[in-house]
C-alpha positions as CSV (number, residue, x, y, z in Angstrom):
1,M,-49.5,-8.6,10.3
2,K,-49.0,-5.7,12.6
3,M,-45.8,-4.3,14.3
4,Y,-45.8,-2.1,17.4
5,M,-43.1,0.3,18.1
6,P,-42.9,2.2,21.6
7,L,-42.0,5.9,20.9
8,V,-40.4,7.3,24.0
9,A,-40.2,11.1,24.8
10,A,-38.3,12.7,27.5
11,E,-40.9,15.4,28.2
12,D,-44.4,15.8,28.0
13,G,-46.2,17.1,25.1
14,I,-48.8,16.5,22.4
15,V,-48.2,14.1,19.4
16,Q,-49.5,15.0,15.9
17,F,-48.9,11.9,13.9
18,V,-47.8,12.6,10.2
19,K,-48.0,9.0,8.9
20,Q,-51.3,7.1,8.8
21,P,-51.6,3.7,10.3
22,G,-51.3,0.9,7.9
23,V,-48.8,2.8,5.5
24,S,-45.4,1.4,4.5
25,L,-42.5,3.1,6.1
26,E,-39.1,3.8,4.6
27,P,-36.0,4.7,6.5
28,G,-35.9,8.2,7.7
29,D,-39.7,8.7,7.6
30,I,-41.0,11.1,10.0
31,L,-43.9,9.4,11.9
32,G,-45.0,12.3,14.1
33,I,-44.3,15.7,15.6
34,L,-44.3,16.1,19.5
35,T,-45.6,19.5,20.4
36,L,-43.9,20.1,23.9
37,D,-45.9,21.3,26.9
38,D,-42.9,23.4,28.1
39,P,-40.3,23.7,25.2
40,A,-37.9,25.6,27.3
41,R,-37.2,22.1,28.9
42,V,-35.5,20.9,25.9
43,K,-31.9,22.1,24.5
44,H,-32.0,22.5,21.1
45,A,-28.7,21.5,18.8
46,K,-26.8,24.6,17.6
47,P,-24.1,24.8,14.9
48,F,-20.7,24.3,15.8
49,E,-18.8,27.2,15.2
50,G,-15.4,26.5,16.8
51,L,-12.5,24.9,15.4
52,L,-11.7,21.1,15.2
53,P,-8.4,20.0,17.2
54,P,-5.3,18.8,14.8
55,M,-6.5,15.3,14.1
56,G,-3.0,14.1,12.8
57,I,-2.5,11.8,9.7
58,P,-5.5,9.6,8.7
59,G,-4.1,6.3,10.2
60,V,-1.5,5.1,12.5
61,V,2.0,4.8,10.9
62,G,4.6,2.7,13.0
63,N,8.2,3.5,13.4
64,K,9.4,0.2,12.5
65,P,11.7,-0.3,9.6
66,H,9.4,-2.3,7.3
67,Q,6.5,0.1,8.3
68,R,8.4,3.1,7.1
69,F,9.5,1.5,3.9
70,M,6.0,0.8,2.9
71,R,4.8,4.2,3.7
72,C,7.4,5.8,1.7
73,R,7.3,3.3,-1.2
74,G,3.5,4.0,-1.1
75,I,3.8,7.7,-1.2
76,L,6.4,7.7,-3.9
77,N,4.2,5.2,-5.8
78,D,1.2,7.6,-5.6
79,I,3.5,10.5,-7.1
80,L,4.4,8.4,-10.1
81,D,0.3,7.6,-10.4
82,G,-0.1,11.4,-10.8
83,F,-1.2,12.4,-7.2
84,D,0.5,15.7,-5.9
85,N,2.9,15.1,-2.9
86,Q,5.7,17.4,-4.3
87,A,5.9,19.3,-0.9
88,I,7.1,15.9,0.8
89,M,8.6,14.3,-2.1
90,A,12.4,15.0,-1.1
91,S,12.0,14.1,2.7
92,I,10.2,11.0,1.6
93,L,12.9,9.9,-0.7
94,K,15.6,10.4,1.7
95,D,13.8,8.5,4.6
96,L,13.2,5.5,1.8
97,I,16.9,5.5,1.0
98,E,17.9,5.5,4.8
99,V,15.4,2.7,5.6
100,L,16.6,0.7,2.6
101,H,20.1,0.8,4.2
102,D,19.0,-0.3,7.5
103,P,20.0,-4.0,8.6
104,E,17.0,-4.4,10.5
105,L,14.4,-3.8,7.7
106,P,14.3,-7.7,6.5
107,Y,14.3,-8.7,10.0
108,S,11.4,-6.2,11.0
109,E,9.2,-7.5,7.9
110,V,9.8,-11.2,8.4
111,S,8.9,-10.8,12.3
112,A,5.7,-9.1,11.3
113,I,5.0,-11.8,9.0
114,L,5.7,-14.7,11.4
115,S,3.4,-13.0,13.9
116,S,0.6,-12.9,11.7
117,L,1.1,-16.6,10.7
118,S,1.8,-17.7,14.0
119,G,-0.9,-20.4,15.0
120,R,-1.4,-20.9,11.2
121,M,1.8,-22.5,10.4
122,P,3.5,-25.6,11.8
123,S,5.2,-24.9,15.1
124,K,8.2,-27.1,13.8
125,L,8.7,-24.8,10.6
126,E,8.2,-21.6,12.8
127,D,10.9,-22.6,15.3
128,G,13.3,-23.4,12.3
129,I,12.9,-20.1,10.7
130,R,13.5,-18.3,14.0
131,A,16.4,-20.3,14.8
132,A,18.0,-19.3,11.7
133,I,17.3,-15.5,12.4
134,D,18.6,-15.9,15.8
135,I,22.0,-17.4,14.6
136,A,22.5,-14.7,11.8
137,K,21.7,-12.1,14.4
138,A,24.0,-13.7,17.0
139,K,26.8,-13.1,14.8
140,N,29.0,-10.1,15.9
141,D,31.5,-10.0,13.0
142,G,29.5,-7.0,11.4
143,H,28.1,-9.1,8.6
144,N,24.9,-10.3,10.0
145,E,23.5,-10.4,6.5
146,F,19.9,-11.5,6.5
147,P,19.7,-15.3,6.0
148,A,17.3,-15.3,3.1
149,V,19.0,-18.2,1.5
150,R,19.0,-20.2,4.8
151,I,15.4,-19.7,5.5
152,K,14.4,-20.5,2.1
153,K,16.2,-23.9,2.5
154,V,14.4,-24.4,5.8
155,L,11.0,-23.9,3.8
156,E,12.1,-26.1,0.9
157,H,13.3,-28.8,3.3
158,Y,10.2,-28.8,5.0
159,V,7.8,-28.9,2.1
160,Q,9.8,-31.6,0.8
161,D,9.7,-33.9,3.8
162,H,6.4,-33.0,5.4
163,V,3.9,-31.7,2.7
164,L,2.3,-33.9,0.4
165,P,2.7,-33.3,-3.4
166,Q,-0.8,-32.3,-4.1
167,D,-0.9,-29.9,-0.9
168,R,2.1,-28.0,-1.8
169,P,0.5,-25.5,-4.0
170,M,-1.9,-24.4,-1.3
171,F,0.7,-24.4,1.3
172,R,3.0,-22.0,-0.6
173,A,0.2,-19.9,-1.2
174,Q,-0.6,-19.7,2.6
175,L,3.0,-18.7,3.1
176,G,3.1,-16.5,0.1
177,D,4.0,-13.3,1.8
178,L,7.0,-15.0,3.6
179,F,8.1,-16.5,0.3
180,D,7.8,-12.8,-1.4
181,V,10.1,-11.2,1.4
182,L,12.6,-14.1,0.9
183,E,12.8,-13.5,-2.7
184,R,12.9,-9.7,-2.5
185,F,16.1,-9.9,0.0
186,N,17.6,-13.0,-1.7
187,G,20.3,-10.5,-3.0
188,G,20.9,-9.0,0.4
189,L,20.1,-5.2,1.2
190,K,22.0,-4.0,-1.9
191,G,19.8,-6.4,-4.1
192,H,16.5,-5.2,-2.5
193,E,17.6,-1.6,-2.8
194,T,18.3,-2.1,-6.5
195,D,15.0,-4.0,-7.1
196,T,13.1,-1.1,-5.3
197,I,14.6,1.8,-7.1
198,A,13.9,-0.2,-10.4
199,N,10.5,-0.8,-9.7
200,L,9.8,2.9,-8.9
201,L,11.3,3.7,-12.3
202,A,9.5,0.8,-14.0
203,R,6.2,2.2,-12.9
204,H,7.0,5.6,-14.6
205,V,8.2,3.6,-17.8
206,E,5.2,1.1,-17.9
207,I,2.7,4.3,-18.0
208,E,4.5,6.7,-20.3
209,K,5.5,4.4,-23.0
210,L,1.9,4.1,-23.6
211,F,1.8,7.6,-24.7
212,G,3.9,9.6,-27.2
213,G,2.8,11.2,-30.5
214,S,-0.8,12.3,-30.6
215,I,-2.4,11.9,-27.0
216,E,-6.0,12.0,-28.5
217,A,-5.1,8.9,-30.6
218,R,-3.4,7.2,-27.6
219,I,-6.4,8.0,-25.6
220,L,-8.8,6.5,-27.9
221,S,-6.4,3.5,-28.2
222,L,-6.5,3.1,-24.4
223,R,-10.4,3.4,-24.4
224,E,-10.4,0.6,-26.8
225,Q,-8.0,-1.6,-25.1
226,Y,-9.8,-1.1,-21.7
227,K,-13.4,-0.7,-22.7
228,D,-14.5,-2.8,-19.7
229,D,-12.4,-0.9,-17.3
230,L,-12.6,2.9,-18.2
231,D,-11.2,3.8,-14.6
232,K,-8.1,2.1,-15.6
233,V,-7.9,4.8,-18.8
234,I,-8.7,7.6,-16.2
235,S,-5.8,6.3,-14.1
236,L,-3.3,6.1,-16.8
237,V,-4.4,9.6,-18.3
238,L,-4.1,11.3,-14.7
239,S,-0.6,9.9,-14.3
240,H,0.6,10.9,-17.8
241,I,-0.7,14.6,-17.4
242,K,1.2,15.1,-14.3
243,A,4.5,13.8,-16.1
244,P,6.1,17.2,-15.4
245,S,5.7,16.6,-11.6
246,K,6.8,13.1,-11.9
247,A,9.9,14.2,-13.9
248,K,11.2,15.7,-10.7
249,L,11.1,12.4,-8.5
250,V,12.4,10.5,-11.8
251,L,15.3,13.1,-12.0
252,A,16.1,12.6,-8.4
253,L,16.2,8.7,-8.4
254,L,18.5,8.9,-11.4
255,D,20.8,11.4,-9.7
256,Y,20.7,8.8,-6.7
257,V,21.5,5.8,-9.0
258,K,24.5,7.9,-10.5
259,T,26.2,8.3,-7.1
260,S,25.0,5.1,-5.2
261,G,27.2,2.6,-6.8
262,L,24.0,0.6,-7.9
263,P,24.8,-2.0,-10.7
264,V,23.9,-0.2,-14.0
265,S,26.1,-1.8,-16.2
266,K,25.1,-5.5,-16.2
267,P,22.7,-6.3,-19.1
268,E,21.0,-8.9,-16.9
269,S,20.3,-6.3,-14.1
270,R,16.6,-5.2,-13.9
271,L,17.9,-1.8,-13.1
272,Y,19.9,-1.8,-16.4
273,Q,16.8,-2.9,-18.4
274,V,14.6,-0.3,-16.9
275,L,17.2,2.4,-17.6
276,Q,17.2,1.3,-21.2
277,G,13.4,1.5,-21.2
278,L,13.5,4.9,-19.8
279,A,16.0,6.1,-22.6
280,L,13.7,4.8,-25.3
281,L,10.6,6.7,-24.1
282,E,9.2,9.0,-26.7
283,T,6.8,10.8,-24.3
284,K,6.7,14.6,-24.6
285,Y,5.9,16.1,-21.2
286,V,2.7,18.1,-21.5
């Protein structure tokens, strides 16, 4: 089987073939060289010696409350994973706390989820959820708390009345993001703030409790535990060796907990349990 390929040149010249007819070709192979009749008619590429313009951040970050929340939480999680973002840590933590107090945060996140699900969820259910949101927003008494419980009831009633039992697990999975945000804001803004701070501290505890004592012995133990996923071991060790840097964020979070009035005295509170775990750490910062 033969294949014919046209080779088009913008200027006249003599072609000297490098490849012989009938040979196999690989991507990037040079087929021939064109010796130009008048080389001056062709402009040659020159190395760029100037400066690139400011490109900004590698991605568009929105200013909606839920977008700010996800960005701040992501950066702080990166710090706890051992990546160096100390230069912006204080400002990011301040922005996170500010957005955690924004009453629009849950509305913003649910609105984004409903937009992504629109057309893929029953219109009757969507209308019921939006009606619950509109009623909550219409209250002008200064206490228009996000109606997580009310929306959850709308969902549960719809599932009970319109979804067959065998189809309910799949239906819930399709609306997983919506169920997740309702669960996170079930305790209002204060509950969500408490869980967010607790989750950040818990991330530190879950990593650092793996270390302590002889670091060589701990690493060998982790290698054995994750022998099929050594990248996991590398990420854990990277986080641990940056413990002094992470400690700055942990101390800043503890300072905020001390002055914020978050519930730390209730044994059933997740924050209380995380603080207990933090107090039991044996890790020595290296």
